[in-house]
mmCIF file as Biopython writes it, N, C-alpha, C and O atoms, coordinates in Angstrom:
data_model
#
loop_
_atom_site.group_PDB
_atom_site.id
_atom_site.type_symbol
_atom_site.label_atom_id
_atom_site.label_alt_id
_atom_site.label_comp_id
_atom_site.label_asym_id
_atom_site.label_entity_id
_atom_site.label_seq_id
_atom_site.pdbx_PDB_ins_code
_atom_site.Cartn_x
_atom_site.Cartn_y
_atom_site.Cartn_z
_atom_site.occupancy
_atom_site.B_iso_or_equiv
_atom_site.auth_seq_id
_atom_site.auth_asym_id
_atom_site.pdbx_PDB_model_num
ATOM 1   N N  . MET A ? 1  ? -32.917 94.391  -83.235 1.0 0.0 1  A 1 
ATOM 2   C CA . MET A ? 1  ? -31.950 93.945  -82.261 1.0 0.0 1  A 1 
ATOM 3   C C  . MET A ? 1  ? -32.458 94.308  -80.864 1.0 0.0 1  A 1 
ATOM 4   O O  . MET A ? 1  ? -32.815 95.456  -80.601 1.0 0.0 1  A 1 
ATOM 5   N N  . SER A ? 2  ? -32.483 93.326  -79.985 1.0 0.0 2  A 1 
ATOM 6   C CA . SER A ? 2  ? -32.935 93.526  -78.613 1.0 0.0 2  A 1 
ATOM 7   C C  . SER A ? 2  ? -31.825 94.175  -77.799 1.0 0.0 2  A 1 
ATOM 8   O O  . SER A ? 2  ? -30.665 93.772  -77.877 1.0 0.0 2  A 1 
ATOM 9   N N  . ARG A ? 3  ? -32.193 95.174  -77.022 1.0 0.0 3  A 1 
ATOM 10  C CA . ARG A ? 3  ? -31.223 95.865  -76.184 1.0 0.0 3  A 1 
ATOM 11  C C  . ARG A ? 3  ? -31.450 95.469  -74.736 1.0 0.0 3  A 1 
ATOM 12  O O  . ARG A ? 3  ? -32.592 95.374  -74.286 1.0 0.0 3  A 1 
ATOM 13  N N  . GLU A ? 4  ? -30.379 95.241  -74.013 1.0 0.0 4  A 1 
ATOM 14  C CA . GLU A ? 4  ? -30.468 94.902  -72.599 1.0 0.0 4  A 1 
ATOM 15  C C  . GLU A ? 4  ? -30.420 96.186  -71.773 1.0 0.0 4  A 1 
ATOM 16  O O  . GLU A ? 4  ? -29.554 97.035  -71.982 1.0 0.0 4  A 1 
ATOM 17  N N  . TYR A ? 5  ? -31.338 96.318  -70.853 1.0 0.0 5  A 1 
ATOM 18  C CA . TYR A ? 5  ? -31.408 97.495  -69.999 1.0 0.0 5  A 1 
ATOM 19  C C  . TYR A ? 5  ? -31.106 97.118  -68.564 1.0 0.0 5  A 1 
ATOM 20  O O  . TYR A ? 5  ? -31.290 95.968  -68.165 1.0 0.0 5  A 1 
ATOM 21  N N  . ASN A ? 6  ? -30.647 98.077  -67.795 1.0 0.0 6  A 1 
ATOM 22  C CA . ASN A ? 6  ? -30.397 97.915  -66.368 1.0 0.0 6  A 1 
ATOM 23  C C  . ASN A ? 6  ? -31.209 98.967  -65.634 1.0 0.0 6  A 1 
ATOM 24  O O  . ASN A ? 6  ? -31.246 100.128 -66.041 1.0 0.0 6  A 1 
ATOM 25  N N  . PHE A ? 7  ? -31.859 98.560  -64.555 1.0 0.0 7  A 1 
ATOM 26  C CA . PHE A ? 7  ? -32.697 99.471  -63.788 1.0 0.0 7  A 1 
ATOM 27  C C  . PHE A ? 7  ? -32.264 99.425  -62.333 1.0 0.0 7  A 1 
ATOM 28  O O  . PHE A ? 7  ? -31.893 98.370  -61.820 1.0 0.0 7  A 1 
ATOM 29  N N  . TRP A ? 8  ? -32.312 100.566 -61.674 1.0 0.0 8  A 1 
ATOM 30  C CA . TRP A ? 8  ? -31.879 100.691 -60.285 1.0 0.0 8  A 1 
ATOM 31  C C  . TRP A ? 8  ? -32.942 101.383 -59.462 1.0 0.0 8  A 1 
ATOM 32  O O  . TRP A ? 8  ? -33.626 102.285 -59.946 1.0 0.0 8  A 1 
ATOM 33  N N  . VAL A ? 9  ? -33.079 100.963 -58.225 1.0 0.0 9  A 1 
ATOM 34  C CA . VAL A ? 9  ? -33.898 101.653 -57.235 1.0 0.0 9  A 1 
ATOM 35  C C  . VAL A ? 9  ? -32.911 102.148 -56.190 1.0 0.0 9  A 1 
ATOM 36  O O  . VAL A ? 9  ? -32.064 101.381 -55.732 1.0 0.0 9  A 1 
ATOM 37  N N  . TYR A ? 10 ? -33.005 103.403 -55.810 1.0 0.0 10 A 1 
ATOM 38  C CA . TYR A ? 10 ? -32.058 104.018 -54.883 1.0 0.0 10 A 1 
ATOM 39  C C  . TYR A ? 10 ? -32.759 104.516 -53.628 1.0 0.0 10 A 1 
ATOM 40  O O  . TYR A ? 10 ? -33.916 104.933 -53.676 1.0 0.0 10 A 1 
ATOM 41  N N  . ILE A ? 11 ? -32.047 104.470 -52.498 1.0 0.0 11 A 1 
ATOM 42  C CA . ILE A ? 11 ? -32.426 105.236 -51.314 1.0 0.0 11 A 1 
ATOM 43  C C  . ILE A ? 11 ? -31.221 106.127 -51.041 1.0 0.0 11 A 1 
ATOM 44  O O  . ILE A ? 11 ? -30.115 105.626 -50.835 1.0 0.0 11 A 1 
ATOM 45  N N  . VAL A ? 12 ? -31.418 107.403 -51.037 1.0 0.0 12 A 1 
ATOM 46  C CA . VAL A ? 12 ? -30.332 108.341 -50.759 1.0 0.0 12 A 1 
ATOM 47  C C  . VAL A ? 12 ? -30.743 109.236 -49.605 1.0 0.0 12 A 1 
ATOM 48  O O  . VAL A ? 12 ? -31.924 109.362 -49.283 1.0 0.0 12 A 1 
ATOM 49  N N  . THR A ? 13 ? -29.763 109.843 -49.000 1.0 0.0 13 A 1 
ATOM 50  C CA . THR A ? 13 ? -30.026 110.718 -47.863 1.0 0.0 13 A 1 
ATOM 51  C C  . THR A ? 13 ? -29.176 111.971 -47.982 1.0 0.0 13 A 1 
ATOM 52  O O  . THR A ? 13 ? -28.304 112.076 -48.844 1.0 0.0 13 A 1 
ATOM 53  N N  . ASN A ? 14 ? -29.447 112.902 -47.109 1.0 0.0 14 A 1 
ATOM 54  C CA . ASN A ? 14 ? -28.620 114.098 -47.064 1.0 0.0 14 A 1 
ATOM 55  C C  . ASN A ? 14 ? -27.491 113.887 -46.052 1.0 0.0 14 A 1 
ATOM 56  O O  . ASN A ? 14 ? -27.400 112.821 -45.442 1.0 0.0 14 A 1 
ATOM 57  N N  . ARG A ? 15 ? -26.656 114.865 -45.875 1.0 0.0 15 A 1 
ATOM 58  C CA . ARG A ? 15 ? -25.486 114.755 -45.007 1.0 0.0 15 A 1 
ATOM 59  C C  . ARG A ? 15 ? -25.851 114.410 -43.567 1.0 0.0 15 A 1 
ATOM 60  O O  . ARG A ? 15 ? -25.104 113.693 -42.900 1.0 0.0 15 A 1 
ATOM 61  N N  . ASN A ? 16 ? -26.973 114.900 -43.080 1.0 0.0 16 A 1 
ATOM 62  C CA . ASN A ? 16 ? -27.386 114.673 -41.692 1.0 0.0 16 A 1 
ATOM 63  C C  . ASN A ? 16 ? -28.267 113.440 -41.517 1.0 0.0 16 A 1 
ATOM 64  O O  . ASN A ? 16 ? -28.705 113.134 -40.408 1.0 0.0 16 A 1 
ATOM 65  N N  . HIS A ? 17 ? -28.521 112.744 -42.603 1.0 0.0 17 A 1 
ATOM 66  C CA . HIS A ? 17 ? -29.396 111.564 -42.598 1.0 0.0 17 A 1 
ATOM 67  C C  . HIS A ? 17 ? -30.802 111.909 -42.111 1.0 0.0 17 A 1 
ATOM 68  O O  . HIS A ? 17 ? -31.502 111.053 -41.569 1.0 0.0 17 A 1 
ATOM 69  N N  . SER A ? 18 ? -31.204 113.132 -42.302 1.0 0.0 18 A 1 
ATOM 70  C CA . SER A ? 18 ? -32.522 113.550 -41.820 1.0 0.0 18 A 1 
ATOM 71  C C  . SER A ? 18 ? -33.636 113.295 -42.834 1.0 0.0 18 A 1 
ATOM 72  O O  . SER A ? 18 ? -34.817 113.335 -42.492 1.0 0.0 18 A 1 
ATOM 73  N N  . VAL A ? 19 ? -33.258 113.038 -44.060 1.0 0.0 19 A 1 
ATOM 74  C CA . VAL A ? 19 ? -34.244 112.758 -45.107 1.0 0.0 19 A 1 
ATOM 75  C C  . VAL A ? 19 ? -33.804 111.488 -45.829 1.0 0.0 19 A 1 
ATOM 76  O O  . VAL A ? 19 ? -32.622 111.316 -46.126 1.0 0.0 19 A 1 
ATOM 77  N N  . LEU A ? 20 ? -34.752 110.606 -46.109 1.0 0.0 20 A 1 
ATOM 78  C CA . LEU A ? 20 ? -34.443 109.395 -46.873 1.0 0.0 20 A 1 
ATOM 79  C C  . LEU A ? 20 ? -35.227 109.410 -48.173 1.0 0.0 20 A 1 
ATOM 80  O O  . LEU A ? 20 ? -36.442 109.608 -48.194 1.0 0.0 20 A 1 
ATOM 81  N N  . TYR A ? 21 ? -34.515 109.201 -49.223 1.0 0.0 21 A 1 
ATOM 82  C CA . TYR A ? 21 ? -35.130 109.013 -50.530 1.0 0.0 21 A 1 
ATOM 83  C C  . TYR A ? 21 ? -34.853 107.549 -50.904 1.0 0.0 21 A 1 
ATOM 84  O O  . TYR A ? 21 ? -33.955 106.952 -50.311 1.0 0.0 21 A 1 
ATOM 85  N N  . ILE A ? 22 ? -35.535 106.974 -51.801 1.0 0.0 22 A 1 
ATOM 86  C CA . ILE A ? 22 ? -35.446 105.533 -52.069 1.0 0.0 22 A 1 
ATOM 87  C C  . ILE A ? 22 ? -34.098 105.114 -52.687 1.0 0.0 22 A 1 
ATOM 88  O O  . ILE A ? 22 ? -33.690 105.722 -53.678 1.0 0.0 22 A 1 
ATOM 89  N N  . TYR A ? 23 ? -33.081 103.666 -51.915 1.0 0.0 23 A 1 
ATOM 90  C CA . TYR A ? 23 ? -31.648 103.271 -52.138 1.0 0.0 23 A 1 
ATOM 91  C C  . TYR A ? 23 ? -31.431 102.352 -53.319 1.0 0.0 23 A 1 
ATOM 92  O O  . TYR A ? 23 ? -32.345 102.100 -54.105 1.0 0.0 23 A 1 
ATOM 93  N N  . TYR A ? 24 ? -30.300 101.888 -53.428 1.0 0.0 24 A 1 
ATOM 94  C CA . TYR A ? 24 ? -30.010 101.179 -54.664 1.0 0.0 24 A 1 
ATOM 95  C C  . TYR A ? 24 ? -30.245 99.673  -54.595 1.0 0.0 24 A 1 
ATOM 96  O O  . TYR A ? 24 ? -29.816 98.994  -53.662 1.0 0.0 24 A 1 
ATOM 97  N N  . GLU A ? 25 ? -30.913 99.198  -55.577 1.0 0.0 25 A 1 
ATOM 98  C CA . GLU A ? 25 ? -31.077 97.779  -55.840 1.0 0.0 25 A 1 
ATOM 99  C C  . GLU A ? 25 ? -31.169 97.646  -57.356 1.0 0.0 25 A 1 
ATOM 100 O O  . GLU A ? 25 ? -31.765 98.489  -58.027 1.0 0.0 25 A 1 
ATOM 101 N N  . TYR A ? 26 ? -30.591 96.612  -57.871 1.0 0.0 26 A 1 
ATOM 102 C CA . TYR A ? 26 ? -30.500 96.430  -59.316 1.0 0.0 26 A 1 
ATOM 103 C C  . TYR A ? 26 ? -31.608 95.512  -59.819 1.0 0.0 26 A 1 
ATOM 104 O O  . TYR A ? 26 ? -31.937 94.508  -59.187 1.0 0.0 26 A 1 
ATOM 105 N N  . TYR A ? 27 ? -32.172 95.870  -60.957 1.0 0.0 27 A 1 
ATOM 106 C CA . TYR A ? 27 ? -33.204 95.051  -61.609 1.0 0.0 27 A 1 
ATOM 107 C C  . TYR A ? 27 ? -32.980 95.060  -63.115 1.0 0.0 27 A 1 
ATOM 108 O O  . TYR A ? 27 ? -32.544 96.060  -63.686 1.0 0.0 27 A 1 
ATOM 109 N N  . ARG A ? 28 ? -33.280 93.945  -63.739 1.0 0.0 28 A 1 
ATOM 110 C CA . ARG A ? 28 ? -33.227 93.864  -65.207 1.0 0.0 28 A 1 
ATOM 111 C C  . ARG A ? 28 ? -34.573 94.216  -65.823 1.0 0.0 28 A 1 
ATOM 112 O O  . ARG A ? 28 ? -34.642 94.648  -66.974 1.0 0.0 28 A 1 
ATOM 113 N N  . ASP A ? 29 ? -35.626 94.032  -65.069 1.0 0.0 29 A 1 
ATOM 114 C CA . ASP A ? 29 ? -36.977 94.264  -65.578 1.0 0.0 29 A 1 
ATOM 115 C C  . ASP A ? 29 ? -37.551 95.529  -64.947 1.0 0.0 29 A 1 
ATOM 116 O O  . ASP A ? 29 ? -37.608 95.641  -63.722 1.0 0.0 29 A 1 
ATOM 117 N N  . ILE A ? 30 ? -37.968 96.462  -65.758 1.0 0.0 30 A 1 
ATOM 118 C CA . ILE A ? 30 ? -38.483 97.744  -65.276 1.0 0.0 30 A 1 
ATOM 119 C C  . ILE A ? 30 ? -39.699 97.548  -64.379 1.0 0.0 30 A 1 
ATOM 120 O O  . ILE A ? 30 ? -39.899 98.312  -63.435 1.0 0.0 30 A 1 
ATOM 121 N N  . ARG A ? 31 ? -40.506 96.541  -64.660 1.0 0.0 31 A 1 
ATOM 122 C CA . ARG A ? 31 ? -41.695 96.303  -63.834 1.0 0.0 31 A 1 
ATOM 123 C C  . ARG A ? 31 ? -41.306 95.901  -62.416 1.0 0.0 31 A 1 
ATOM 124 O O  . ARG A ? 31 ? -41.960 96.294  -61.450 1.0 0.0 31 A 1 
ATOM 125 N N  . ASP A ? 32 ? -40.244 95.122  -62.296 1.0 0.0 32 A 1 
ATOM 126 C CA . ASP A ? 32 ? -39.754 94.734  -60.973 1.0 0.0 32 A 1 
ATOM 127 C C  . ASP A ? 32 ? -39.204 95.945  -60.215 1.0 0.0 32 A 1 
ATOM 128 O O  . ASP A ? 32 ? -39.444 96.095  -59.017 1.0 0.0 32 A 1 
ATOM 129 N N  . ALA A ? 33 ? -38.477 96.794  -60.912 1.0 0.0 33 A 1 
ATOM 130 C CA . ALA A ? 33 ? -37.914 97.997  -60.290 1.0 0.0 33 A 1 
ATOM 131 C C  . ALA A ? 33 ? -39.022 98.931  -59.811 1.0 0.0 33 A 1 
ATOM 132 O O  . ALA A ? 33 ? -38.948 99.463  -58.703 1.0 0.0 33 A 1 
ATOM 133 N N  . ILE A ? 34 ? -40.032 99.130  -60.622 1.0 0.0 34 A 1 
ATOM 134 C CA . ILE A ? 34 ? -41.147 100.005 -60.247 1.0 0.0 34 A 1 
ATOM 135 C C  . ILE A ? 34 ? -41.914 99.423  -59.071 1.0 0.0 34 A 1 
ATOM 136 O O  . ILE A ? 34 ? -42.307 100.151 -58.159 1.0 0.0 34 A 1 
ATOM 137 N N  . ALA A ? 35 ? -42.127 98.111  -59.090 1.0 0.0 35 A 1 
ATOM 138 C CA . ALA A ? 35 ? -42.837 97.466  -57.981 1.0 0.0 35 A 1 
ATOM 139 C C  . ALA A ? 35 ? -42.062 97.616  -56.677 1.0 0.0 35 A 1 
ATOM 140 O O  . ALA A ? 35 ? -42.652 97.892  -55.632 1.0 0.0 35 A 1 
ATOM 141 N N  . ARG A ? 36 ? -40.742 97.437  -56.733 1.0 0.0 36 A 1 
ATOM 142 C CA . ARG A ? 36 ? -39.918 97.561  -55.527 1.0 0.0 36 A 1 
ATOM 143 C C  . ARG A ? 36 ? -39.904 99.006  -55.033 1.0 0.0 36 A 1 
ATOM 144 O O  . ARG A ? 36 ? -40.019 99.247  -53.831 1.0 0.0 36 A 1 
ATOM 145 N N  . GLU A ? 37 ? -39.766 99.957  -55.933 1.0 0.0 37 A 1 
ATOM 146 C CA . GLU A ? 37 ? -39.783 101.362 -55.537 1.0 0.0 37 A 1 
ATOM 147 C C  . GLU A ? 37 ? -41.109 101.705 -54.865 1.0 0.0 37 A 1 
ATOM 148 O O  . GLU A ? 37 ? -41.128 102.383 -53.837 1.0 0.0 37 A 1 
ATOM 149 N N  . THR A ? 38 ? -42.194 101.250 -55.430 1.0 0.0 38 A 1 
ATOM 150 C CA . THR A ? 38 ? -43.520 101.495 -54.854 1.0 0.0 38 A 1 
ATOM 151 C C  . THR A ? 38 ? -43.609 100.888 -53.458 1.0 0.0 38 A 1 
ATOM 152 O O  . THR A ? 38 ? -44.136 101.511 -52.536 1.0 0.0 38 A 1 
ATOM 153 N N  . GLN A ? 39 ? -43.096 99.676  -53.308 1.0 0.0 39 A 1 
ATOM 154 C CA . GLN A ? 39 ? -43.102 99.007  -52.005 1.0 0.0 39 A 1 
ATOM 155 C C  . GLN A ? 39 ? -42.286 99.805  -50.984 1.0 0.0 39 A 1 
ATOM 156 O O  . GLN A ? 39 ? -42.759 100.056 -49.876 1.0 0.0 39 A 1 
ATOM 157 N N  . LEU A ? 40 ? -41.069 100.203 -51.351 1.0 0.0 40 A 1 
ATOM 158 C CA . LEU A ? 40 ? -40.199 100.916 -50.422 1.0 0.0 40 A 1 
ATOM 159 C C  . LEU A ? 40 ? -40.764 102.277 -50.023 1.0 0.0 40 A 1 
ATOM 160 O O  . LEU A ? 40 ? -40.573 102.715 -48.889 1.0 0.0 40 A 1 
ATOM 161 N N  . LYS A ? 41 ? -41.445 102.938 -50.926 1.0 0.0 41 A 1 
ATOM 162 C CA . LYS A ? 41 ? -42.030 104.239 -50.615 1.0 0.0 41 A 1 
ATOM 163 C C  . LYS A ? 41 ? -43.089 104.139 -49.520 1.0 0.0 41 A 1 
ATOM 164 O O  . LYS A ? 41 ? -43.367 105.120 -48.830 1.0 0.0 41 A 1 
ATOM 165 N N  . LYS A ? 42 ? -43.673 102.965 -49.362 1.0 0.0 42 A 1 
ATOM 166 C CA . LYS A ? 42 ? -44.701 102.768 -48.339 1.0 0.0 42 A 1 
ATOM 167 C C  . LYS A ? 42 ? -44.102 102.384 -46.988 1.0 0.0 42 A 1 
ATOM 168 O O  . LYS A ? 42 ? -44.802 102.408 -45.975 1.0 0.0 42 A 1 
ATOM 169 N N  . TRP A ? 43 ? -42.828 102.034 -46.960 1.0 0.0 43 A 1 
ATOM 170 C CA . TRP A ? 43 ? -42.181 101.620 -45.724 1.0 0.0 43 A 1 
ATOM 171 C C  . TRP A ? 43 ? -42.009 102.797 -44.775 1.0 0.0 43 A 1 
ATOM 172 O O  . TRP A ? 43 ? -41.941 103.950 -45.200 1.0 0.0 43 A 1 
ATOM 173 N N  . SER A ? 44 ? -41.940 102.495 -43.509 1.0 0.0 44 A 1 
ATOM 174 C CA . SER A ? 44 ? -41.649 103.518 -42.503 1.0 0.0 44 A 1 
ATOM 175 C C  . SER A ? 44 ? -40.161 103.869 -42.550 1.0 0.0 44 A 1 
ATOM 176 O O  . SER A ? 44 ? -39.356 103.141 -43.131 1.0 0.0 44 A 1 
ATOM 177 N N  . ARG A ? 45 ? -39.822 104.972 -41.941 1.0 0.0 45 A 1 
ATOM 178 C CA . ARG A ? 45 ? -38.419 105.367 -41.861 1.0 0.0 45 A 1 
ATOM 179 C C  . ARG A ? 45 ? -37.602 104.273 -41.169 1.0 0.0 45 A 1 
ATOM 180 O O  . ARG A ? 45 ? -36.489 103.970 -41.599 1.0 0.0 45 A 1 
ATOM 181 N N  . THR A ? 46 ? -38.137 103.687 -40.114 1.0 0.0 46 A 1 
ATOM 182 C CA . THR A ? 46 ? -37.444 102.633 -39.372 1.0 0.0 46 A 1 
ATOM 183 C C  . THR A ? 46 ? -37.112 101.455 -40.280 1.0 0.0 46 A 1 
ATOM 184 O O  . THR A ? 46 ? -36.007 100.915 -40.215 1.0 0.0 46 A 1 
ATOM 185 N N  . GLU A ? 47 ? -38.044 101.058 -41.112 1.0 0.0 47 A 1 
ATOM 186 C CA . GLU A ? 47 ? -37.811 99.942  -42.039 1.0 0.0 47 A 1 
ATOM 187 C C  . GLU A ? 47 ? -36.739 100.297 -43.073 1.0 0.0 47 A 1 
ATOM 188 O O  . GLU A ? 47 ? -35.899 99.462  -43.411 1.0 0.0 47 A 1 
ATOM 189 N N  . LYS A ? 48 ? -36.770 101.534 -43.573 1.0 0.0 48 A 1 
ATOM 190 C CA . LYS A ? 48 ? -35.778 101.968 -44.550 1.0 0.0 48 A 1 
ATOM 191 C C  . LYS A ? 48 ? -34.385 102.029 -43.922 1.0 0.0 48 A 1 
ATOM 192 O O  . LYS A ? 48 ? -33.403 101.621 -44.542 1.0 0.0 48 A 1 
ATOM 193 N N  . VAL A ? 49 ? -34.304 102.538 -42.695 1.0 0.0 49 A 1 
ATOM 194 C CA . VAL A ? 49 ? -33.017 102.612 -41.994 1.0 0.0 49 A 1 
ATOM 195 C C  . VAL A ? 49 ? -32.458 101.202 -41.780 1.0 0.0 49 A 1 
ATOM 196 O O  . VAL A ? 49 ? -31.257 100.981 -41.936 1.0 0.0 49 A 1 
ATOM 197 N N  . ALA A ? 50 ? -33.321 100.253 -41.426 1.0 0.0 50 A 1 
ATOM 198 C CA . ALA A ? 50 ? -32.880 98.868  -41.237 1.0 0.0 50 A 1 
ATOM 199 C C  . ALA A ? 50 ? -32.353 98.287  -42.550 1.0 0.0 50 A 1 
ATOM 200 O O  . ALA A ? 50 ? -31.342 97.586  -42.546 1.0 0.0 50 A 1 
ATOM 201 N N  . LEU A ? 51 ? -33.010 98.563  -43.653 1.0 0.0 51 A 1 
ATOM 202 C CA . LEU A ? 51 ? -32.549 98.098  -44.963 1.0 0.0 51 A 1 
ATOM 203 C C  . LEU A ? 51 ? -31.186 98.693  -45.290 1.0 0.0 51 A 1 
ATOM 204 O O  . LEU A ? 51 ? -30.288 97.977  -45.732 1.0 0.0 51 A 1 
ATOM 205 N N  . ILE A ? 52 ? -31.024 99.977  -45.079 1.0 0.0 52 A 1 
ATOM 206 C CA . ILE A ? 52 ? -29.739 100.629 -45.334 1.0 0.0 52 A 1 
ATOM 207 C C  . ILE A ? 52 ? -28.666 99.997  -44.459 1.0 0.0 52 A 1 
ATOM 208 O O  . ILE A ? 52 ? -27.552 99.747  -44.919 1.0 0.0 52 A 1 
ATOM 209 N N  . GLY A ? 53 ? -29.000 99.737  -43.196 1.0 0.0 53 A 1 
ATOM 210 C CA . GLY A ? 53 ? -28.046 99.131  -42.276 1.0 0.0 53 A 1 
ATOM 211 C C  . GLY A ? 53 ? -27.575 97.760  -42.725 1.0 0.0 53 A 1 
ATOM 212 O O  . GLY A ? 53 ? -26.428 97.389  -42.477 1.0 0.0 53 A 1 
ATOM 213 N N  . ARG A ? 54 ? -28.433 97.012  -43.375 1.0 0.0 54 A 1 
ATOM 214 C CA . ARG A ? 54 ? -28.034 95.696  -43.888 1.0 0.0 54 A 1 
ATOM 215 C C  . ARG A ? 54 ? -27.115 95.827  -45.099 1.0 0.0 54 A 1 
ATOM 216 O O  . ARG A ? 54 ? -26.187 95.036  -45.263 1.0 0.0 54 A 1 
ATOM 217 N N  . VAL A ? 55 ? -27.368 96.812  -45.937 1.0 0.0 55 A 1 
ATOM 218 C CA . VAL A ? 55 ? -26.589 96.994  -47.164 1.0 0.0 55 A 1 
ATOM 219 C C  . VAL A ? 55 ? -25.305 97.778  -46.899 1.0 0.0 55 A 1 
ATOM 220 O O  . VAL A ? 55 ? -24.251 97.457  -47.447 1.0 0.0 55 A 1 
ATOM 221 N N  . SER A ? 56 ? -25.399 98.800  -46.061 1.0 0.0 56 A 1 
ATOM 222 C CA . SER A ? 56 ? -24.260 99.686  -45.790 1.0 0.0 56 A 1 
ATOM 223 C C  . SER A ? 56 ? -24.307 100.133 -44.334 1.0 0.0 56 A 1 
ATOM 224 O O  . SER A ? 56 ? -24.767 101.238 -44.046 1.0 0.0 56 A 1 
ATOM 225 N N  . PRO A ? 57 ? -23.839 99.291  -43.408 1.0 0.0 57 A 1 
ATOM 226 C CA . PRO A ? 57 ? -23.934 99.600  -41.978 1.0 0.0 57 A 1 
ATOM 227 C C  . PRO A ? 57 ? -23.317 100.946 -41.588 1.0 0.0 57 A 1 
ATOM 228 O O  . PRO A ? 57 ? -23.771 101.582 -40.637 1.0 0.0 57 A 1 
ATOM 229 N N  . SER A ? 58 ? -22.299 101.373 -42.308 1.0 0.0 58 A 1 
ATOM 230 C CA . SER A ? 58 ? -21.645 102.654 -41.995 1.0 0.0 58 A 1 
ATOM 231 C C  . SER A ? 58 ? -22.256 103.823 -42.748 1.0 0.0 58 A 1 
ATOM 232 O O  . SER A ? 58 ? -21.790 104.957 -42.638 1.0 0.0 58 A 1 
ATOM 233 N N  . TRP A ? 59 ? -23.306 103.538 -43.515 1.0 0.0 59 A 1 
ATOM 234 C CA . TRP A ? 59 ? -23.952 104.552 -44.347 1.0 0.0 59 A 1 
ATOM 235 C C  . TRP A ? 59 ? -22.941 105.206 -45.287 1.0 0.0 59 A 1 
ATOM 236 O O  . TRP A ? 59 ? -22.945 106.423 -45.476 1.0 0.0 59 A 1 
ATOM 237 N N  . LEU A ? 60 ? -22.086 104.385 -45.867 1.0 0.0 60 A 1 
ATOM 238 C CA . LEU A ? 60 ? -21.103 104.891 -46.815 1.0 0.0 60 A 1 
ATOM 239 C C  . LEU A ? 60 ? -21.787 105.318 -48.097 1.0 0.0 60 A 1 
ATOM 240 O O  . LEU A ? 60 ? -22.858 104.816 -48.439 1.0 0.0 60 A 1 
ATOM 241 N N  . ASP A ? 61 ? -21.168 106.239 -48.798 1.0 0.0 61 A 1 
ATOM 242 C CA . ASP A ? 61 ? -21.647 106.636 -50.117 1.0 0.0 61 A 1 
ATOM 243 C C  . ASP A ? 61 ? -21.274 105.517 -51.079 1.0 0.0 61 A 1 
ATOM 244 O O  . ASP A ? 61 ? -20.095 105.320 -51.374 1.0 0.0 61 A 1 
ATOM 245 N N  . LEU A ? 62 ? -22.253 104.796 -51.561 1.0 0.0 62 A 1 
ATOM 246 C CA . LEU A ? 62 ? -22.012 103.650 -52.437 1.0 0.0 62 A 1 
ATOM 247 C C  . LEU A ? 62 ? -22.064 104.017 -53.918 1.0 0.0 62 A 1 
ATOM 248 O O  . LEU A ? 62 ? -21.921 103.150 -54.780 1.0 0.0 62 A 1 
ATOM 249 N N  . GLY A ? 63 ? -22.265 105.287 -54.211 1.0 0.0 63 A 1 
ATOM 250 C CA . GLY A ? 63 ? -22.416 105.729 -55.598 1.0 0.0 63 A 1 
ATOM 251 C C  . GLY A ? 63 ? -21.278 105.313 -56.499 1.0 0.0 63 A 1 
ATOM 252 O O  . GLY A ? 63 ? -21.502 104.769 -57.580 1.0 0.0 63 A 1 
ATOM 253 N N  . VAL A ? 64 ? -20.054 105.567 -56.060 1.0 0.0 64 A 1 
ATOM 254 C CA . VAL A ? 64 ? -18.890 105.241 -56.891 1.0 0.0 64 A 1 
ATOM 255 C C  . VAL A ? 64 ? -18.809 103.737 -57.114 1.0 0.0 64 A 1 
ATOM 256 O O  . VAL A ? 64 ? -18.545 103.291 -58.230 1.0 0.0 64 A 1 
ATOM 257 N N  . GLU A ? 65 ? -19.030 102.954 -56.071 1.0 0.0 65 A 1 
ATOM 258 C CA . GLU A ? 65 ? -18.986 101.489 -56.175 1.0 0.0 65 A 1 
ATOM 259 C C  . GLU A ? 65 ? -20.044 100.977 -57.139 1.0 0.0 65 A 1 
ATOM 260 O O  . GLU A ? 65 ? -19.768 100.114 -57.972 1.0 0.0 65 A 1 
ATOM 261 N N  . VAL A ? 66 ? -21.239 101.503 -57.028 1.0 0.0 66 A 1 
ATOM 262 C CA . VAL A ? 66 ? -22.347 101.047 -57.872 1.0 0.0 66 A 1 
ATOM 263 C C  . VAL A ? 66 ? -22.088 101.422 -59.327 1.0 0.0 66 A 1 
ATOM 264 O O  . VAL A ? 66 ? -22.250 100.591 -60.221 1.0 0.0 66 A 1 
ATOM 265 N N  . LEU A ? 67 ? -21.693 102.648 -59.563 1.0 0.0 67 A 1 
ATOM 266 C CA . LEU A ? 67 ? -21.494 103.107 -60.933 1.0 0.0 67 A 1 
ATOM 267 C C  . LEU A ? 67 ? -20.286 102.464 -61.578 1.0 0.0 67 A 1 
ATOM 268 O O  . LEU A ? 67 ? -20.261 102.285 -62.795 1.0 0.0 67 A 1 
ATOM 269 N N  . GLN A ? 68 ? -19.283 102.113 -60.787 1.0 0.0 68 A 1 
ATOM 270 C CA . GLN A ? 68 ? -18.068 101.482 -61.293 1.0 0.0 68 A 1 
ATOM 271 C C  . GLN A ? 68 ? -18.357 100.114 -61.880 1.0 0.0 68 A 1 
ATOM 272 O O  . GLN A ? 68 ? -17.725 99.710  -62.857 1.0 0.0 68 A 1 
ATOM 273 N N  . ASP A ? 69 ? -19.306 99.397  -61.294 1.0 0.0 69 A 1 
ATOM 274 C CA . ASP A ? 69 ? -19.628 98.045  -61.739 1.0 0.0 69 A 1 
ATOM 275 C C  . ASP A ? 69 ? -20.458 98.011  -63.014 1.0 0.0 69 A 1 
ATOM 276 O O  . ASP A ? 69 ? -20.653 96.931  -63.571 1.0 0.0 69 A 1 
ATOM 277 N N  . ARG A ? 70 ? -20.935 99.099  -63.484 1.0 0.0 70 A 1 
ATOM 278 C CA . ARG A ? 70 ? -21.843 99.106  -64.645 1.0 0.0 70 A 1 
ATOM 279 C C  . ARG A ? 70 ? -21.185 99.682  -65.844 1.0 0.0 70 A 1 
ATOM 280 O O  . ARG A ? 70 ? -21.801 99.765  -66.907 1.0 0.0 70 A 1 
#
C-alpha cells in the first residue's frame, strides 16, 4: 500500500528577528523540498526577509495555522 507523505520547508526566527532559519512551504515530493531548502539556504538575509514579508507581512507565528491544516 502506497503512503502519501507531506514535506515542509520552514524559515523560523527568534523573538528579535535577529536569526533566520529556513520558513514554511509545502511539498509532496521530498526531492522538491530538499531542493528548495538548499536554494533558500544560499539566499541572503535580505532575500529571506522579502520572502517572509510576502507570506507573512506582520511576521506572525504561522505555526498554529500551518499545523491546523494538516
